[in-house]
N, CA, C and O atoms as a CHARMM CRD file, in Angstrom:
* protein
*
  336
    1    1 MET  N    115.39200  40.55500 132.54000 PROA 1      0.00000
    2    1 MET  CA   115.20000  39.71000 133.81300 PROA 1      0.00000
    3    1 MET  C    115.14100  40.74400 135.05400 PROA 1      0.00000
    4    1 MET  O    114.55600  40.55500 136.12000 PROA 1      0.00000
    5    2 HSD  N    115.88200  41.88200 134.66600 PROA 2      0.00000
    6    2 HSD  CA   115.96500  42.76900 135.92200 PROA 2      0.00000
    7    2 HSD  C    114.57300  43.21300 136.50800 PROA 2      0.00000
    8    2 HSD  O    114.32900  43.32300 137.70900 PROA 2      0.00000
    9    3 ASN  N    113.63800  43.46800 135.40300 PROA 3      0.00000
   10    3 ASN  CA   112.43700  43.74700 135.77700 PROA 3      0.00000
   11    3 ASN  C    111.67100  42.86400 136.56100 PROA 3      0.00000
   12    3 ASN  O    111.09500  43.13200 137.61500 PROA 3      0.00000
   13    4 TYR  N    111.72100  41.46300 135.78000 PROA 4      0.00000
   14    4 TYR  CA   111.01400  40.28400 136.63100 PROA 4      0.00000
   15    4 TYR  C    111.66700  40.35100 138.33600 PROA 4      0.00000
   16    4 TYR  O    111.02400  40.26400 139.38300 PROA 4      0.00000
   17    5 PHE  N    112.89100  40.50100 138.18100 PROA 5      0.00000
   18    5 PHE  CA   113.21700  40.37500 139.74500 PROA 5      0.00000
   19    5 PHE  C    112.80100  41.51400 140.47100 PROA 5      0.00000
   20    5 PHE  O    112.56100  41.40800 141.67400 PROA 5      0.00000
   21    6 VAL  N    112.69500  42.51500 139.92000 PROA 6      0.00000
   22    6 VAL  CA   112.24800  43.75200 140.64600 PROA 6      0.00000
   23    6 VAL  C    110.63700  43.73700 141.06900 PROA 6      0.00000
   24    6 VAL  O    110.20000  43.94400 142.20100 PROA 6      0.00000
   25    7 TYR  N    110.01000  43.49500 140.09500 PROA 7      0.00000
   26    7 TYR  CA   108.37900  43.46100 140.37700 PROA 7      0.00000
   27    7 TYR  C    108.05500  42.26300 140.77100 PROA 7      0.00000
   28    7 TYR  O    106.93700  42.21000 141.28200 PROA 7      0.00000
   29    8 SER  N    108.79500  41.00200 140.70300 PROA 8      0.00000
   30    8 SER  CA   108.04900  39.80900 141.10200 PROA 8      0.00000
   31    8 SER  C    107.93000  39.43700 142.37900 PROA 8      0.00000
   32    8 SER  O    107.22500  38.51400 142.78700 PROA 8      0.00000
   33    9 GLY  N    108.73500  40.27200 143.13300 PROA 9      0.00000
   34    9 GLY  CA   108.76500  40.03600 144.77300 PROA 9      0.00000
   35    9 GLY  C    109.63200  39.02900 145.03500 PROA 9      0.00000
   36    9 GLY  O    109.51800  38.52600 146.15300 PROA 9      0.00000
   37   10 GLU  N    110.54100  38.55500 144.25400 PROA 10     0.00000
   38   10 GLU  CA   111.50200  37.46200 144.52200 PROA 10     0.00000
   39   10 GLU  C    112.71600  38.24100 145.23300 PROA 10     0.00000
   40   10 GLU  O    113.54800  37.57600 145.85000 PROA 10     0.00000
   41   11 LEU  N    112.81900  39.51600 145.16400 PROA 11     0.00000
   42   11 LEU  CA   114.06700  40.45500 145.80200 PROA 11     0.00000
   43   11 LEU  C    113.38600  40.87300 146.86700 PROA 11     0.00000
   44   11 LEU  O    114.02800  41.80600 147.35100 PROA 11     0.00000
   45   12 GLU  N    112.35100  40.65400 147.53100 PROA 12     0.00000
   46   12 GLU  CA   111.62200  41.36900 148.50000 PROA 12     0.00000
   47   12 GLU  C    112.66100  41.95800 149.80100 PROA 12     0.00000
   48   12 GLU  O    112.63600  43.11800 150.21100 PROA 12     0.00000
   49   13 ALA  N    113.30700  41.17400 150.17900 PROA 13     0.00000
   50   13 ALA  CA   114.49700  41.66800 151.08800 PROA 13     0.00000
   51   13 ALA  C    115.32600  42.72100 150.59200 PROA 13     0.00000
   52   13 ALA  O    116.03200  43.34900 151.38100 PROA 13     0.00000
   53   14 LEU  N    115.31700  43.01000 149.23700 PROA 14     0.00000
   54   14 LEU  CA   116.23200  44.25200 148.84000 PROA 14     0.00000
   55   14 LEU  C    115.54100  45.17500 148.20600 PROA 14     0.00000
   56   14 LEU  O    116.11100  46.10900 147.64300 PROA 14     0.00000
   57   15 VAL  N    114.11800  45.02100 148.21700 PROA 15     0.00000
   58   15 VAL  CA   113.30200  46.09000 147.37700 PROA 15     0.00000
   59   15 VAL  C    113.52000  47.33800 148.31100 PROA 15     0.00000
   60   15 VAL  O    113.54600  48.41900 147.72400 PROA 15     0.00000
   61   16 SER  N    113.66100  47.35100 149.50700 PROA 16     0.00000
   62   16 SER  CA   113.67400  48.77100 150.24200 PROA 16     0.00000
   63   16 SER  C    115.20900  49.28200 149.84200 PROA 16     0.00000
   64   16 SER  O    115.38000  50.46200 150.14800 PROA 16     0.00000
   65   17 LYS  N    116.13900  48.76500 149.34200 PROA 17     0.00000
   66   17 LYS  CA   117.26200  49.31200 149.09300 PROA 17     0.00000
   67   17 LYS  C    117.65600  49.63400 147.53000 PROA 17     0.00000
   68   17 LYS  O    118.68700  50.12200 147.06700 PROA 17     0.00000
   69   18 LEU  N    116.43200  49.17200 146.87800 PROA 18     0.00000
   70   18 LEU  CA   116.68800  49.61500 145.45500 PROA 18     0.00000
   71   18 LEU  C    115.96300  51.15300 145.30500 PROA 18     0.00000
   72   18 LEU  O    115.02400  51.52200 146.01200 PROA 18     0.00000
   73   19 TYR  N    116.51200  51.85900 144.37900 PROA 19     0.00000
   74   19 TYR  CA   115.87400  53.15500 143.89100 PROA 19     0.00000
   75   19 TYR  C    115.51400  52.93900 142.46100 PROA 19     0.00000
   76   19 TYR  O    116.32300  52.87100 141.53600 PROA 19     0.00000
   77   20 LEU  N    114.22000  52.83800 142.37500 PROA 20     0.00000
   78   20 LEU  CA   113.50600  52.63700 140.93300 PROA 20     0.00000
   79   20 LEU  C    113.50800  54.17200 140.34100 PROA 20     0.00000
   80   20 LEU  O    113.29200  55.13400 141.07800 PROA 20     0.00000
   81   21 VAL  N    113.74700  54.28600 139.08700 PROA 21     0.00000
   82   21 VAL  CA   113.71100  55.34800 138.31900 PROA 21     0.00000
   83   21 VAL  C    112.73600  55.05400 137.16000 PROA 21     0.00000
   84   21 VAL  O    112.89300  54.07700 136.42700 PROA 21     0.00000
   85   22 SER  N    111.71200  55.94300 137.01700 PROA 22     0.00000
   86   22 SER  CA   111.07100  55.90300 135.63300 PROA 22     0.00000
   87   22 SER  C    111.79200  56.07500 134.47300 PROA 22     0.00000
   88   22 SER  O    112.78100  56.80600 134.41800 PROA 22     0.00000
   89   23 ASN  N    111.23500  55.26800 133.27800 PROA 23     0.00000
   90   23 ASN  CA   112.06600  55.35400 131.94600 PROA 23     0.00000
   91   23 ASN  C    112.29400  56.76000 131.46700 PROA 23     0.00000
   92   23 ASN  O    113.37000  57.17900 131.04100 PROA 23     0.00000
   93   24 GLU  N    111.02800  57.54300 131.59200 PROA 24     0.00000
   94   24 GLU  CA   111.34900  58.97000 131.22800 PROA 24     0.00000
   95   24 GLU  C    112.05900  59.87200 131.98400 PROA 24     0.00000
   96   24 GLU  O    112.15200  61.01700 131.54100 PROA 24     0.00000
   97   25 GLU  N    112.77700  59.49700 133.42400 PROA 25     0.00000
   98   25 GLU  CA   113.43200  60.15400 133.98900 PROA 25     0.00000
   99   25 GLU  C    115.07000  59.65600 134.07300 PROA 25     0.00000
  100   25 GLU  O    115.92800  60.44400 134.47100 PROA 25     0.00000
  101   26 GLY  N    115.34600  58.50400 133.72600 PROA 26     0.00000
  102   26 GLY  CA   116.30700  57.88400 133.93900 PROA 26     0.00000
  103   26 GLY  C    117.60100  58.15800 132.90600 PROA 26     0.00000
  104   26 GLY  O    117.54600  59.15600 132.18700 PROA 26     0.00000
  105   27 PHE  N    118.60300  57.39200 132.84600 PROA 27     0.00000
  106   27 PHE  CA   119.64700  57.57900 131.89300 PROA 27     0.00000
  107   27 PHE  C    119.49000  56.75800 130.73500 PROA 27     0.00000
  108   27 PHE  O    120.19100  57.02900 129.76000 PROA 27     0.00000
  109   28 ILE  N    118.76800  55.89600 130.68000 PROA 28     0.00000
  110   28 ILE  CA   118.60200  54.80200 129.58400 PROA 28     0.00000
  111   28 ILE  C    117.04600  55.13600 129.19500 PROA 28     0.00000
  112   28 ILE  O    116.09700  55.09900 129.97700 PROA 28     0.00000
  113   29 ALA  N    117.00500  55.48100 127.76600 PROA 29     0.00000
  114   29 ALA  CA   115.68200  55.71600 127.15900 PROA 29     0.00000
  115   29 ALA  C    115.31600  54.31100 126.44400 PROA 29     0.00000
  116   29 ALA  O    116.04700  53.92900 125.53100 PROA 29     0.00000
  117   30 THR  N    114.35000  53.63700 126.78300 PROA 30     0.00000
  118   30 THR  CA   113.85700  52.55800 126.36400 PROA 30     0.00000
  119   30 THR  C    112.75500  53.01000 125.44800 PROA 30     0.00000
  120   30 THR  O    111.63000  53.27900 125.86900 PROA 30     0.00000
  121   31 VAL  N    113.13000  53.09300 124.09800 PROA 31     0.00000
  122   31 VAL  CA   112.28800  54.00700 123.26800 PROA 31     0.00000
  123   31 VAL  C    110.91300  53.37200 123.10700 PROA 31     0.00000
  124   31 VAL  O    109.94900  54.13800 123.09900 PROA 31     0.00000
  125   32 GLN  N    110.70700  52.05300 122.97700 PROA 32     0.00000
  126   32 GLN  CA   109.32100  51.43200 122.62800 PROA 32     0.00000
  127   32 GLN  C    108.32700  51.77400 123.87100 PROA 32     0.00000
  128   32 GLN  O    107.11000  51.73800 123.69000 PROA 32     0.00000
  129   33 SER  N    108.91500  52.12800 125.21900 PROA 33     0.00000
  130   33 SER  CA   107.75000  52.52300 126.20700 PROA 33     0.00000
  131   33 SER  C    107.77600  53.87900 126.65300 PROA 33     0.00000
  132   33 SER  O    107.42100  54.28400 127.75900 PROA 33     0.00000
  133   34 MET  N    108.14500  54.42500 125.87400 PROA 34     0.00000
  134   34 MET  CA   108.19300  56.16900 125.78600 PROA 34     0.00000
  135   34 MET  C    107.08100  56.70800 125.06300 PROA 34     0.00000
  136   34 MET  O    107.06200  56.52300 123.84600 PROA 34     0.00000
  137   35 PRO  N    106.10900  57.37100 125.63200 PROA 35     0.00000
  138   35 PRO  CA   104.91900  57.93500 124.82600 PROA 35     0.00000
  139   35 PRO  C    105.54200  58.91500 123.62800 PROA 35     0.00000
  140   35 PRO  O    105.13200  58.87500 122.46800 PROA 35     0.00000
  141   36 THR  N    106.59500  59.79600 124.09700 PROA 36     0.00000
  142   36 THR  CA   106.92200  60.59500 123.00300 PROA 36     0.00000
  143   36 THR  C    108.69800  60.80800 123.39200 PROA 36     0.00000
  144   36 THR  O    109.28000  60.49600 124.43100 PROA 36     0.00000
  145   37 LEU  N    109.17900  61.36700 122.29900 PROA 37     0.00000
  146   37 LEU  CA   110.62800  61.47000 122.36400 PROA 37     0.00000
  147   37 LEU  C    110.93000  62.88000 122.11600 PROA 37     0.00000
  148   37 LEU  O    110.40700  63.56200 121.23500 PROA 37     0.00000
  149   38 VAL  N    112.04600  63.36900 123.17800 PROA 38     0.00000
  150   38 VAL  CA   112.58800  64.80800 122.96300 PROA 38     0.00000
  151   38 VAL  C    113.95200  64.58700 122.58900 PROA 38     0.00000
  152   38 VAL  O    114.62100  63.72900 123.16500 PROA 38     0.00000
  153   39 ARG  N    114.45700  65.36200 121.58200 PROA 39     0.00000
  154   39 ARG  CA   115.80600  65.43300 121.27000 PROA 39     0.00000
  155   39 ARG  C    116.31900  66.80700 121.18600 PROA 39     0.00000
  156   39 ARG  O    115.55400  67.66500 120.74500 PROA 39     0.00000
  157   40 ASP  N    117.57000  67.15500 121.56500 PROA 40     0.00000
  158   40 ASP  CA   118.27900  68.52800 121.35900 PROA 40     0.00000
  159   40 ASP  C    118.44900  68.78000 120.03100 PROA 40     0.00000
  160   40 ASP  O    117.89800  68.15100 119.12800 PROA 40     0.00000
  161   41 TYR  N    119.21000  69.69800 119.89600 PROA 41     0.00000
  162   41 TYR  CA   119.64000  70.55900 118.70800 PROA 41     0.00000
  163   41 TYR  C    120.56300  69.43900 117.72300 PROA 41     0.00000
  164   41 TYR  O    120.63100  69.51800 116.49600 PROA 41     0.00000
  165   42 ALA  N    121.20600  68.45300 118.51900 PROA 42     0.00000
  166   42 ALA  CA   122.25100  67.57600 117.77600 PROA 42     0.00000
  167   42 ALA  C    121.50100  66.15300 117.68400 PROA 42     0.00000
  168   42 ALA  O    122.02200  65.09900 117.32100 PROA 42     0.00000
  169   43 GLY  N    120.24900  66.33400 118.06600 PROA 43     0.00000
  170   43 GLY  CA   119.59200  64.87400 117.98600 PROA 43     0.00000
  171   43 GLY  C    119.72700  63.85700 119.07300 PROA 43     0.00000
  172   43 GLY  O    119.47700  62.65800 118.95400 PROA 43     0.00000
  173   44 ARG  N    120.12500  64.43600 120.08400 PROA 44     0.00000
  174   44 ARG  CA   120.63000  63.32900 121.06200 PROA 44     0.00000
  175   44 ARG  C    119.27500  63.23800 121.99100 PROA 44     0.00000
  176   44 ARG  O    118.60900  64.27100 122.05900 PROA 44     0.00000
  177   45 VAL  N    118.86900  62.21100 122.63100 PROA 45     0.00000
  178   45 VAL  CA   117.36900  61.97100 123.28400 PROA 45     0.00000
  179   45 VAL  C    117.65200  62.57300 124.54700 PROA 45     0.00000
  180   45 VAL  O    118.74400  62.34100 125.06400 PROA 45     0.00000
  181   46 LEU  N    116.74900  63.38100 125.17000 PROA 46     0.00000
  182   46 LEU  CA   116.62000  63.61700 126.55300 PROA 46     0.00000
  183   46 LEU  C    115.46800  63.08500 127.37500 PROA 46     0.00000
  184   46 LEU  O    114.38700  62.75300 126.88800 PROA 46     0.00000
  185   47 ASN  N    115.79200  63.02700 128.70700 PROA 47     0.00000
  186   47 ASN  CA   114.86000  62.57600 129.45000 PROA 47     0.00000
  187   47 ASN  C    114.10700  63.62300 129.86200 PROA 47     0.00000
  188   47 ASN  O    114.35700  64.76100 129.46500 PROA 47     0.00000
  189   48 ALA  N    113.07400  63.35000 130.72900 PROA 48     0.00000
  190   48 ALA  CA   111.99500  64.48800 131.23600 PROA 48     0.00000
  191   48 ALA  C    112.55500  65.71200 131.97400 PROA 48     0.00000
  192   48 ALA  O    111.89700  66.74000 132.12900 PROA 48     0.00000
  193   49 LYS  N    113.94300  65.52400 132.46800 PROA 49     0.00000
  194   49 LYS  CA   114.74600  66.57000 133.19200 PROA 49     0.00000
  195   49 LYS  C    115.45300  67.31700 132.34000 PROA 49     0.00000
  196   49 LYS  O    116.09100  68.25700 132.81300 PROA 49     0.00000
  197   50 GLY  N    115.49100  67.08500 131.02800 PROA 50     0.00000
  198   50 GLY  CA   116.25900  67.55100 130.06600 PROA 50     0.00000
  199   50 GLY  C    117.68100  67.21200 129.88300 PROA 50     0.00000
  200   50 GLY  O    118.33100  67.79300 129.01400 PROA 50     0.00000
  201   51 ASP  N    118.21400  66.30700 130.64300 PROA 51     0.00000
  202   51 ASP  CA   119.36300  65.58100 130.65400 PROA 51     0.00000
  203   51 ASP  C    119.77700  64.66500 129.44000 PROA 51     0.00000
  204   51 ASP  O    118.98600  63.77400 129.13000 PROA 51     0.00000
  205   52 VAL  N    120.88100  64.79600 128.76500 PROA 52     0.00000
  206   52 VAL  CA   121.11600  63.80000 127.70600 PROA 52     0.00000
  207   52 VAL  C    121.12500  62.45400 128.38500 PROA 52     0.00000
  208   52 VAL  O    121.72600  62.32800 129.45200 PROA 52     0.00000
  209   53 VAL  N    120.47400  61.41400 127.81200 PROA 53     0.00000
  210   53 VAL  CA   120.63300  59.93700 128.00500 PROA 53     0.00000
  211   53 VAL  C    121.75500  59.33900 127.93800 PROA 53     0.00000
  212   53 VAL  O    122.48000  59.86000 127.09100 PROA 53     0.00000
  213   54 ALA  N    122.18300  58.52300 128.43200 PROA 54     0.00000
  214   54 ALA  CA   123.57500  57.91800 128.39000 PROA 54     0.00000
  215   54 ALA  C    123.53900  56.62500 127.38400 PROA 54     0.00000
  216   54 ALA  O    124.55200  56.22600 126.81000 PROA 54     0.00000
  217   55 ALA  N    122.24400  56.01700 127.23900 PROA 55     0.00000
  218   55 ALA  CA   121.84200  54.89900 126.35900 PROA 55     0.00000
  219   55 ALA  C    120.50000  55.01800 125.77800 PROA 55     0.00000
  220   55 ALA  O    119.56100  55.41400 126.47000 PROA 55     0.00000
  221   56 VAL  N    120.31800  54.60500 124.19300 PROA 56     0.00000
  222   56 VAL  CA   119.11900  54.64000 123.83500 PROA 56     0.00000
  223   56 VAL  C    118.85000  53.25100 123.41400 PROA 56     0.00000
  224   56 VAL  O    119.31300  52.73200 122.39900 PROA 56     0.00000
  225   57 HSD  N    118.12400  52.73100 124.20600 PROA 57     0.00000
  226   57 HSD  CA   117.56400  51.35500 123.92500 PROA 57     0.00000
  227   57 HSD  C    116.43600  51.15200 122.96100 PROA 57     0.00000
  228   57 HSD  O    115.49100  51.92200 123.13100 PROA 57     0.00000
  229   58 GLN  N    116.32300  50.25800 121.95500 PROA 58     0.00000
  230   58 GLN  CA   115.37100  50.14000 120.83200 PROA 58     0.00000
  231   58 GLN  C    115.26500  51.45200 120.05800 PROA 58     0.00000
  232   58 GLN  O    114.17300  52.00000 119.90700 PROA 58     0.00000
  233   59 TYR  N    116.27000  51.89700 119.62200 PROA 59     0.00000
  234   59 TYR  CA   116.18000  53.29200 118.87700 PROA 59     0.00000
  235   59 TYR  C    115.39700  53.01400 117.66800 PROA 59     0.00000
  236   59 TYR  O    114.67500  53.87800 117.16800 PROA 59     0.00000
  237   60 ASP  N    115.54100  51.60500 117.09200 PROA 60     0.00000
  238   60 ASP  CA   114.72300  51.25900 115.90800 PROA 60     0.00000
  239   60 ASP  C    113.12000  51.26000 116.10600 PROA 60     0.00000
  240   60 ASP  O    112.39100  51.11800 115.12400 PROA 60     0.00000
  241   61 ARG  N    112.68600  51.39700 117.18100 PROA 61     0.00000
  242   61 ARG  CA   111.18700  51.57600 117.27600 PROA 61     0.00000
  243   61 ARG  C    110.62800  53.02700 117.06800 PROA 61     0.00000
  244   61 ARG  O    109.42000  53.21600 117.21300 PROA 61     0.00000
  245   62 SER  N    111.39100  53.96000 116.76300 PROA 62     0.00000
  246   62 SER  CA   111.36000  55.31700 116.29300 PROA 62     0.00000
  247   62 SER  C    111.73800  55.41400 115.09800 PROA 62     0.00000
  248   62 SER  O    112.93700  55.21700 114.90500 PROA 62     0.00000
  249   63 ASN  N    110.90500  55.72800 113.96100 PROA 63     0.00000
  250   63 ASN  CA   111.39900  55.87800 112.52400 PROA 63     0.00000
  251   63 ASN  C    112.46400  57.24700 112.56700 PROA 63     0.00000
  252   63 ASN  O    113.51600  57.28600 111.92900 PROA 63     0.00000
  253   64 ALA  N    112.00300  58.26100 113.38300 PROA 64     0.00000
  254   64 ALA  CA   112.82300  59.53400 113.44400 PROA 64     0.00000
  255   64 ALA  C    114.37500  59.06800 113.76700 PROA 64     0.00000
  256   64 ALA  O    115.35900  59.17600 113.03600 PROA 64     0.00000
  257   65 LEU  N    114.29300  58.61600 114.85400 PROA 65     0.00000
  258   65 LEU  CA   115.71600  57.94800 115.45100 PROA 65     0.00000
  259   65 LEU  C    116.51100  56.93200 114.35400 PROA 65     0.00000
  260   65 LEU  O    117.67600  57.11700 114.00000 PROA 65     0.00000
  261   66 LYS  N    115.79300  56.00700 113.96500 PROA 66     0.00000
  262   66 LYS  CA   116.27000  54.99500 113.00400 PROA 66     0.00000
  263   66 LYS  C    116.77800  55.75200 111.72300 PROA 66     0.00000
  264   66 LYS  O    117.76500  55.29200 111.14900 PROA 66     0.00000
  265   67 SER  N    116.20700  56.80900 111.27000 PROA 67     0.00000
  266   67 SER  CA   116.64600  57.57900 110.19500 PROA 67     0.00000
  267   67 SER  C    117.80800  58.34400 110.39000 PROA 67     0.00000
  268   67 SER  O    118.73100  58.39500 109.57800 PROA 67     0.00000
  269   68 GLN  N    117.76400  58.98600 111.54800 PROA 68     0.00000
  270   68 GLN  CA   118.92900  59.88300 112.06200 PROA 68     0.00000
  271   68 GLN  C    119.98600  59.06100 112.04400 PROA 68     0.00000
  272   68 GLN  O    120.81400  59.31100 111.16800 PROA 68     0.00000
  273   69 TYR  N    120.21800  58.09400 112.80000 PROA 69     0.00000
  274   69 TYR  CA   121.29800  57.10400 113.20200 PROA 69     0.00000
  275   69 TYR  C    121.79200  56.39400 111.74500 PROA 69     0.00000
  276   69 TYR  O    123.00700  56.29500 111.57700 PROA 69     0.00000
  277   70 GLU  N    120.95100  55.93600 110.77100 PROA 70     0.00000
  278   70 GLU  CA   121.35100  55.49100 109.81300 PROA 70     0.00000
  279   70 GLU  C    122.04600  56.43000 108.83300 PROA 70     0.00000
  280   70 GLU  O    122.76900  55.99500 107.93700 PROA 70     0.00000
  281   71 GLY  N    121.80000  57.79000 109.03400 PROA 71     0.00000
  282   71 GLY  CA   122.39500  58.64400 108.35000 PROA 71     0.00000
  283   71 GLY  C    123.93900  59.25900 109.04100 PROA 71     0.00000
  284   71 GLY  O    124.89000  59.77300 108.45300 PROA 71     0.00000
  285   72 GLU  N    123.79300  59.05000 110.12300 PROA 72     0.00000
  286   72 GLU  CA   125.09900  59.40600 111.05300 PROA 72     0.00000
  287   72 GLU  C    126.12000  58.08100 110.98600 PROA 72     0.00000
  288   72 GLU  O    127.33500  58.25600 111.07400 PROA 72     0.00000
  289   73 PHE  N    125.59900  56.86600 110.83800 PROA 73     0.00000
  290   73 PHE  CA   126.32100  55.88100 110.75300 PROA 73     0.00000
  291   73 PHE  C    126.18100  55.02300 109.76200 PROA 73     0.00000
  292   73 PHE  O    125.76700  53.90100 110.05300 PROA 73     0.00000
  293   74 PRO  N    126.50000  55.35100 108.31500 PROA 74     0.00000
  294   74 PRO  CA   126.09900  54.52000 107.35200 PROA 74     0.00000
  295   74 PRO  C    126.81100  53.24400 107.10400 PROA 74     0.00000
  296   74 PRO  O    127.96600  53.19200 107.52700 PROA 74     0.00000
  297   75 LYS  N    126.37100  52.28800 106.54300 PROA 75     0.00000
  298   75 LYS  CA   126.88900  51.07200 106.26300 PROA 75     0.00000
  299   75 LYS  C    127.71800  51.34100 105.08400 PROA 75     0.00000
  300   75 LYS  O    127.16400  51.89300 104.13400 PROA 75     0.00000
  301   76 ILE  N    129.19000  50.98100 104.98000 PROA 76     0.00000
  302   76 ILE  CA   130.01600  50.85000 103.81100 PROA 76     0.00000
  303   76 ILE  C    130.45700  49.72300 103.37300 PROA 76     0.00000
  304   76 ILE  O    130.67600  48.85300 104.21500 PROA 76     0.00000
  305   77 GLY  N    130.64600  49.50100 102.30100 PROA 77     0.00000
  306   77 GLY  CA   130.99200  48.20000 101.83500 PROA 77     0.00000
  307   77 GLY  C    132.38900  47.78500 102.10300 PROA 77     0.00000
  308   77 GLY  O    133.20600  48.57300 102.57900 PROA 77     0.00000
  309   78 GLU  N    132.67300  46.55600 101.80200 PROA 78     0.00000
  310   78 GLU  CA   133.89700  45.79900 102.39400 PROA 78     0.00000
  311   78 GLU  C    135.16400  46.31700 101.83900 PROA 78     0.00000
  312   78 GLU  O    136.19200  46.23900 102.51100 PROA 78     0.00000
  313   79 ALA  N    135.16200  46.85500 100.62400 PROA 79     0.00000
  314   79 ALA  CA   136.09700  47.55000  99.87900 PROA 79     0.00000
  315   79 ALA  C    136.58500  48.75100 100.53100 PROA 79     0.00000
  316   79 ALA  O    137.75800  49.01900 100.78900 PROA 79     0.00000
  317   80 GLU  N    135.44000  49.51400 100.79200 PROA 80     0.00000
  318   80 GLU  CA   135.74700  50.81500 101.43100 PROA 80     0.00000
  319   80 GLU  C    136.33800  50.85500 102.72100 PROA 80     0.00000
  320   80 GLU  O    136.93300  51.84700 103.14300 PROA 80     0.00000
  321   81 ARG  N    136.16100  49.61400 103.46900 PROA 81     0.00000
  322   81 ARG  CA   136.64600  49.52200 105.06800 PROA 81     0.00000
  323   81 ARG  C    138.16600  49.35800 104.85800 PROA 81     0.00000
  324   81 ARG  O    138.84200  49.56300 105.86600 PROA 81     0.00000
  325   82 ARG  N    138.82600  49.02400 103.72600 PROA 82     0.00000
  326   82 ARG  CA   140.18400  48.75100 103.67100 PROA 82     0.00000
  327   82 ARG  C    140.84100  49.93700 103.04300 PROA 82     0.00000
  328   82 ARG  O    142.06500  49.88300 102.92100 PROA 82     0.00000
  329   83 ILE  N    140.18800  51.03200 102.61300 PROA 83     0.00000
  330   83 ILE  CA   141.05900  52.20300 102.08500 PROA 83     0.00000
  331   83 ILE  C    141.67700  53.09000 103.14600 PROA 83     0.00000
  332   83 ILE  O    140.98400  53.46500 104.09200 PROA 83     0.00000
  333   84 LYS  N    142.75300  53.38900 103.05000 PROA 84     0.00000
  334   84 LYS  CA   143.53000  54.31800 104.00300 PROA 84     0.00000
  335   84 LYS  C    143.20800  55.72500 103.93200 PROA 84     0.00000
  336   84 LYS  O    143.78800  56.52900 104.66300 PROA 84     0.00000
């Protein structure tokens, strides 16, 4: 909804106070709308400035990220969750 409010003109009085950051330069990576992904040696997603992003939204839109995350955070069975 935030995109709707920003771009629809309904917040016209506030638009001059907003600071819009592109997806490529911001702290949140929305994977579906990114033409390319850049990761560092640890697999963290970087923005265009080379900073590690704080959140990766829609990681499953990238087969490389999906595979990486599934390897890092595998699903474990119910019995394994109760082992000390």
